[in-house]
Each structure stands twice: as structure tokens, then as C-alpha cells.
N, C-alpha and C positions, 0 to 999 in steps of 0.2 A: 474520654470518649463522648461524654454528655455534651460538652461544648462543641465538639466536632459535628455531632448530629444536629444540634440546635442551629449552628451556622448553615449547615446544608439545607435545613428546612426553610430558613429565611432567604438564602440565596436563590433557591428554586421556587420560592413563594408557594410552598405546598399547603400551608395552613393559614387560615385567617382566624383572628380572635372570634370566639363564638361558635366555631365549627363543632359539630357532634361527630366524633371519629369512632367508627367501629374498627377495632384492631382484629385482623384475621389471625387467630392464634391456633396453630396446629398442635402445639405442645413441644415442638422442637426448639432447639437453642435459639435460632434466629427470631422466631415469632415471640417467644417468651421474653427475649431481650428487648424487642421492640415495645412490648407492653410495659416492661419495667422502665425503659427510657422515657416513654411518653408520660407515664405516671409521675416521674421526677420533673418533667417539663410542663405538665398540664397547667399549673397555676401561672407560670410565666407566659405560656402561649395562650392562655384563656380558652381552653377547650374542655369539652365534656367527652369522656371515654366510655366505651362499651366493649364487650368481648364477643367476637363472632367465631364460632367453631363449626366446621363442616365435616361430618363423618362420611367418608367415602365408601365405607363398608368393604374395604379391600383386605384388611388385615385381621378380620375376625375379632377375637377377644382383645388383641392389642389395640385395635381401633376403638373399642368400647372403653378401654382403660385410658387412652388418650383423651377421649371425651370427658371422662370423669376427672382427669387431672386438670383439664382446662376449666371445667365447671368450678372446681374447688379453688382454682386461682382467681376466678372472677369473684367468688364469694369472699375470699381472703381480703380483697381490696374493695369490697362492696360495690361491684360494678354490674351493670345489666349484662345478662348472658343471653346471646342469641344462638340457637342451634339449628343447623341445617343438615340434611342427610339425603343420600341417594345411593342406589345400587350401581356403582360405577362399572363393575365388571359386566353386568347385564347390558348397560348402555353401550359400552365399548363393543360388545359382541353384536348388538343389534345394528349399530351404526358403522361397524367395521373400522373402529378407531383404536389407536394404542391406548393403554390404560392411562398414560400421562395426559394425552389429549382429551380423553373422555372426562377425566377428573377435572381438568381445567375448565372444560366447557360447562359442566354441571355446577362447579363451584362459582364460576362467574355469573351464571344465570341466577344463582341464589343471592349473590351480592347485589345484582340488579334489583331483585325483589326487595331486599332490605332497604335499598335506597328509595325505591318506588313507594314503599309503604311508610316511609318517613321515619324509619328507625335510626337513620344516620344521614349525614350530609356527604361524608366521604368514607371510603374503605382504605385502611392502611395495611399494606402487605410488607413482608419482611425480606424482600430481595436484597442481597448484599453485593459488595464489590466482587466477591467470588462468583456469585451467580451471573453477574454481568460479564465477567471474563469468560466463564464457561459458555455462555450464550453466544458471544461474539466469535469465539474459537469454533464452536460447533457450526455456526452459520457460515463462517469462512471456509471450513472444510467442505460444506455442502454447496458452495458456490453462490452465496447470496450477493446481491448488489448492495449499494451504499445504504439503502433503507433497512435491509436486514442487518447490516453491520452496525447500525445505530443501536442495536441491542435493546435493552430494557429501559423504557423512558421513566424519568422520575415521577411523572404525572400523566396519566391517561385521562384527559379531561372529559371525553365522551362517556367513559365508564366511571368517572370520579374515583379513580384509584390513585393513591399516593404511595411512594416507596422511600421513606425517610432514611433507610439504612444502606443505600447504594454507595455511600461514602466510606463504609467501614468493612473490614474483612471478617471472615468467620472466626479467625484466631482472636481478634480483638473482642468479638462478642462473647466467646467462651471465657476469656479472661475476666470480662466485666461480670458475667454471671457467677463465676467462682468467687470473686471479691464480695459479691452480695450474699453468697451462700444460697443462691437460688437454683434448685434442681430443674431439670428438663427431661423430656422424653426422647429416646433415640429410636429412629425408624431404621430397622435393619435393611430395609429395601434400598436405602441410600448406599449400601455397600455392594450391591449386586452389579457387577461389571458387565452383565449381559445387556444393560441399558447404555446407550451411547453417551448420555450425559455423565453417568457414573464412570465410564472409562476415561472420559476427558478429565473428570475431577480427580480420580485416583491414580491414573497412569500417565496421561499425556502432559497435563499441567505440571506435575512434580518434575518430570524430565526437563521440560522447558525452563522451569525455575532453577533447577540444579545446574544444568549444563549450558544454558544460553542466556537467560536474563533473570536475575534474582527478583526483579520487579515486574515480572510478566503480567501479573494480575492487574497491577496499576496501569501498565502500558496498554493493555487491552481495554480497560475501562476508559482511559483517556481517548483511545481510538474511537470508542463508541460515542463519546461526547462530541468529538469533532464531526463524525459522520452524521449525528443527529442535527447539529447546527447547519451542516451543509444541506440536509434534507429540508429543514425548515425554510432555508433561503430559497431553494429551488422550487418548492411548492408555491411560494409567492410569485416567483418569476414565471412559472408555468401557466398560472391561471389566465392571464390575458392572451397568451399564445393559443391556448386551447379554445378560448372563446372565439378567436379569429379564424382558426384553422379547422376546427371540428364542427360538423353539423350532425344532427340526429336525423336518421332516415325514418322518421315517424310515419305511421300509417296515415292515410288521408283522413280528413276531418270526420268523415262518416264511418271510418273503418275501425277495426280493433285488432289486437293480437291477444293471445292467451297468456303471454308472459308479462306480468305487471311489474316485475322487479328489475327488468333490464330493458334497455332500448332494443328495438328489433334490429336496427343497423346503425352504425356510425360511419360517417364518411370524413376522410382526412384530405384536405387540399394538398396535392402533391407538389405544386410549384412553390408554395410558401414553405412547406415542410422541407423540401430539398435545399432551400436557401439557408437553412439553419445550421449551426455548428453540430458536429456529430454527437456531442454529449447531450444536447437538448433533443435531438432526434430520438435518441435512445429513451429518454425520459417520456417523451410523448407517446412512443409506441408502448411503453410499459403502462402508461395511463390508459391507453385504448383497451388493453387487455383487462385492466382492473375494473373498467365499467361493466364488464361481463362476469366479474368475479373470478377472473383467471389471472394467475401470477405467471408472467412470461419470464423464462430464464434467459440468461445471456445468449445461449445458442439460438433461441427462438427470435430474440431481437435481431441477431445477426442475419438470420434467414429472412426476416422481414425487410431489413435494410437492403439486402441484395434483391429482394423481390420488387421493391419500389423503384429500383434502377433499371429493371427490365421493361422494355416497351412492348408488353404483350397483354393488352387489355382482355379481360374475360378469364384469364388464367386464375387458378385458385391455389391457396396454400393452407393446408390443414395445420392447426395449432392445438395445444392442450385444451382440455375442458370442452371439446366440441366446438371450439371457436374456429371460424374460417375467415381468411382474408382473400379479397379479390380486388382487381384494379380496373380502372378505365384509364384513358389518357390523362385525365385531370384529377382523379381521386382514388384513394385507397379505402376500400370498404371492409368493415368488420361486422360479422354476424355470427349467430350460433346455428349449427345444424340442428334440425328438430330431432328430439329423442324418442318421441312416440306420436301416435296419430292425433292425440288430443291437442298437440301443439301445432298442427299443420294448417290451421285456418290463418289466412293472411290477407291483407289488403293494403296496398301502397299507392300513393299519389305519384303519377308520372307526368312531369311538366312537358310542355311542347315549346321549344326543343328541350331535351333533358334526358336523364338516365336515372335508374334506381336499381339498387341491389336487392334481390329477393333471396335471402339466405335459406328459406324453406325449400327452394328449388336448386340452390347453388347456381343461380343464373343472374345475369344482369340484363335489364330491359332498357332499350334506348329508343327514343323518338327523335329522329333527325329530319330537318327540312331539306328536301331534295327536289329534283325535277321529276315530273311524271314520266319523262322519257328515260329515266335511269333504269338500267337493267336490274332485275330482281330475280334471285334464284333461291331455292330452298324453302322448306315449309316454315322456317322461323323468321321470315321477312315478309313484309306486306306494304303496299302503297295506299294511303288513304287521302281523301280530299280534306285539307285543313279547314275549308270553309264550312264543312259539315260537322266538324268536331268541336267539342268544348275546349277551352284553353288549357284544361288539365285532364288527363286521362286517369283511369284507375286500373291497376294491375291487381288481380285477385284470383283466388281459386274459384272454380265454378260451384254454384249452389244448386240444390234440388229445385227444379222448376225453371232453370235458366233455358232460354231458347236462342238459337243462332241460325242465320240464314246465309249459308255459304253460297258463293257464286256458283252458277251452273246447276243449281238445284231448284225444284219447283216450289218449295215452300219452306218456312222455318222448321227446324228440328229441335227437339230437346237435346241439350248438350249430353245428357245421360245416354241417349241413343247414339249420338255421334261417336262416343267413346267405346262403343262395342267393337270387338276385334274385326268383324266383317267390314266395318266402315273405315276403321283407323288403320287396319293392316298389321296390327300387333296386339299381343295380349298384355294387359296392364295388371299390375298387382293392385290390391285394395288401396294402398297408400299412394301409388302413382296416380290412380284415378282421382283420389281425393284432392291432390295438390295440382291437378292439371290446370294450367293458367288460361285466363281470358283477360281481354282488355275491354274496358267499358268507357263509353263517352255519354255523359248525361243520362245514365241509366240504361243505355242500349249497348249490347255487346257488339263490338266492331271487329274483334279479332279473337280467334281461338287457335291455339297451337295445333298445327297439322292440317289446317283447312284454309281455303282461299277466302279473302274478305268479301263481305256482301257487295253485290253490284251497286246497291244504293249508296254506299260510302266510298267506293273505289275512285281513285284519282284518274281522270281521263286525259287531262292536259294541264300545263302550267305547274305551279308548285304542288308538292305532295309531301305527306308525312310518311317516312320510312320507319316502321316498327321492327326492331330486331331483338331477338332473344339470343344472348351470347352465353352459352353454357360453359361453366368453369371447367378447365382441364384439371389434371392431378399433378401434384409436385410443384416445385418452385419455378 
């Protein structure tokens, strides 16, 4: 088995001579075997080893005994010992996570600290071929795409995690430890079939192996390798397409949004998108969701594909994670619905002619060049003289102190006063008032939803700018 692991390390280029490797050792068979294997290979690989143990404080006295076992193991081989700990159950309850997810989150945060503080160059974890098979099968059952079916990667470069044991099975590991006379710790939680992974490990996989495919674990691991190579290829192919077809609906240069981590909107060129093969279309739509931290499932991708084929500009489609898609004749917009009042401040550039999606409102604003003789109806449309406007307008929510001079009134009014029920004809909630839109040209408000444009900016003849607010409908 030593030669098998050594070959895998070299084939996957997991380790470079001189690397300081912190081996994540829980005390279980897999991690103890990883440590013993790397100890046997360290001279040939030219590496420095340390032991890293994270106490999740889930199993009480058993967890403390695991910690002592791993500490003794590090002392036995004269290795540096790094200890991390956290109250995983409390974190899981606070963040409403499963214990498994909370444990992984806190453990990986600690790994990142070890790397950042210079205790190691890489972290080695003991995932095996069995873990790979279980992961692929679990994701397949849940309906993952090819990225999910790629399973566990041999190397997560951004986290500097390496997994040298993905080429060996749990059975091979236990045989290896028994030959060495090396004990390990057993976690009885791994037998609890209330957890999905344990049911797959102890119930489903044995049935598949016995009745359908004796090599099912190897087959699933091979499938993961194929899927991972496919993903790596398509990521490279997708990059130039995204650059060409996707633009960010960033705020105007003078504006801001309160969300620093995600773009306010993204726009996808529909003509270029619809000319692509279906497989690439699906990947681009998945990419769009990921930019907002949302994983779109197959059914959501299918809904979006149908949505792009419908010629109904202004319509909206609600997606997971508060994500909303809407369309114009030329573009598909993605944005996030605001979750609270603090996120409702917005400001976007509106070119002339052009259009912009305002996700805070669930509306699209459009500035079209038309004739002043064009019929206009409804409060969400207005004709302005282009000669009196800047080349680019600004769509934003009103601010305290803003003033507007609607036609047929004697003097400018504060927007705050215009939004009173007596003038507007409707009662607004606090949030509705806060996000009420205005359109600005060179610092002057030339349009307010629900009011006629100022006489000073109104188009009287010749070309005109038609400003429309198109409110998204519901459904696909």
C-alpha cells in the first residue's frame, strides 16, 4: 500500500520536497494510517511532518480521550502537536447547521489559522476511496450536477488541503494498521444510521456491492475522477464566454450599494446566450447563480431556460436564496431581493438609450429615444427633452432633502411631502417610502414615480426620452 500511496502523491502532484505537512489526525483508523504512511515516506518525499488534532467537543469524555491518544502518538514519533477545539454543538445550534456541517466549518477555519500563522504549508486529511464513493452516491441521490459528482478533490489549492489516501480503501487501511500493530480509536457515532452518510455506508453500499457491482466503490471513485476532469475543462472554456456575455450592473460611479460581497445585478446577453449549445447554457446559468452565492438545482436551471425563451420583458422569476431573474428583450438580469431596510439604498446608472434592472424594487427602468408626439399613459412613463439631459441618468431612491417640481404645481416640493397619502393617493409602508425611485440628471431630479415631469424638462417637439418603469410580474 505504501507504493500505491506514493505513486498517487506523485501523479497528483500533492507534495513538493521541503513542504511542511500538518497531518489532521482524529484518532480514527484512516487518519492514523495517513500519519504512519507519511512517516514511512517522509525521507523519500523530503517533507517535515506535524500532527494537528481538533477537539469538536461533541463526544464528551470520549473526545478528550481521542485528544490524549493523538497527543501521545505525536510524542511517540517526536512530532510537533497542534491542538484546536471549539464547541461544535453550540455553533450548530446558533447557526442552525447540522453537527457534521458545523464541525467541518470550524475545523476548516482552524486549518486556515494554522496555515496563516505559518505552522504548516499544507494540511493532509485522510479521506479514502470509500469516502469518495459515499460522497458521490449521496450527491447523486440528492440530484447534484457534474460539479457535485466530482466528489472529493485530491487537492484543494485555495485551502491548501491534500488528500493522499483517496486511492486506497478502508479495508486496506485497517489491514495496514494491523500489520504494524498500530491501534486506533473508534467513533461509535460512525455506526449511527440516523445520519444519511452512515446509512449509505452501512446499508446502501453493501447492497450495491453484493447484488450489483462488486467494485462499486472503485466505479464511483472513477466516476468522480471523470466528472472532475470534465469540470476543469469546462471552467476554462466558460471563462471567455462569461467575459463576452455577462456584464455587471454596477452602481453609477458616484453611487454605492450596501452589499460589498456580491454585484448588485448581473446582465446576460440573450442573443449570444441563445446561440450556444444547451450544455453551455446550463453552465452559464449556474455560474450566474454562483456569483450571488446561490447553487441553482437542475429544476431551477430548466425554469430559467424556459424563462429566457419567453418574450415577456419585465416579468420576474423567483429563485432560491432571494435571487430574482428578470428580462428585457436583449438581456436576462439577476439580482437579489433586499432582506431588510438597511440593504435598500441603491443608485444605478441609466444610459440614454438603455435600461437597468433595480432588484431592490423588482423593476426595470428603460430610457428610449422616441418622438415627442408619442402617446404616453400611466404614471410610470414620461417624456423628457434629451437636449436638457446629461448623457447618462441616475436611478436611485430618494434622500432626505430631495426636492422635485412636478408640472402643474406652483413651486418645488420636498419629495418627503410628495409621498404623503394625501398627495400620492395611497398609504406607503416605511420600506415602500424608503425605496421610492427618482431619476436624476446632472444632480437635478427630473422624474419621480407617480408624478408628472417638470415643465422645465418636458419634451415639447422633436425627439424625446421616454422613461419607463416596468414592474416585474410573478411566476415564470
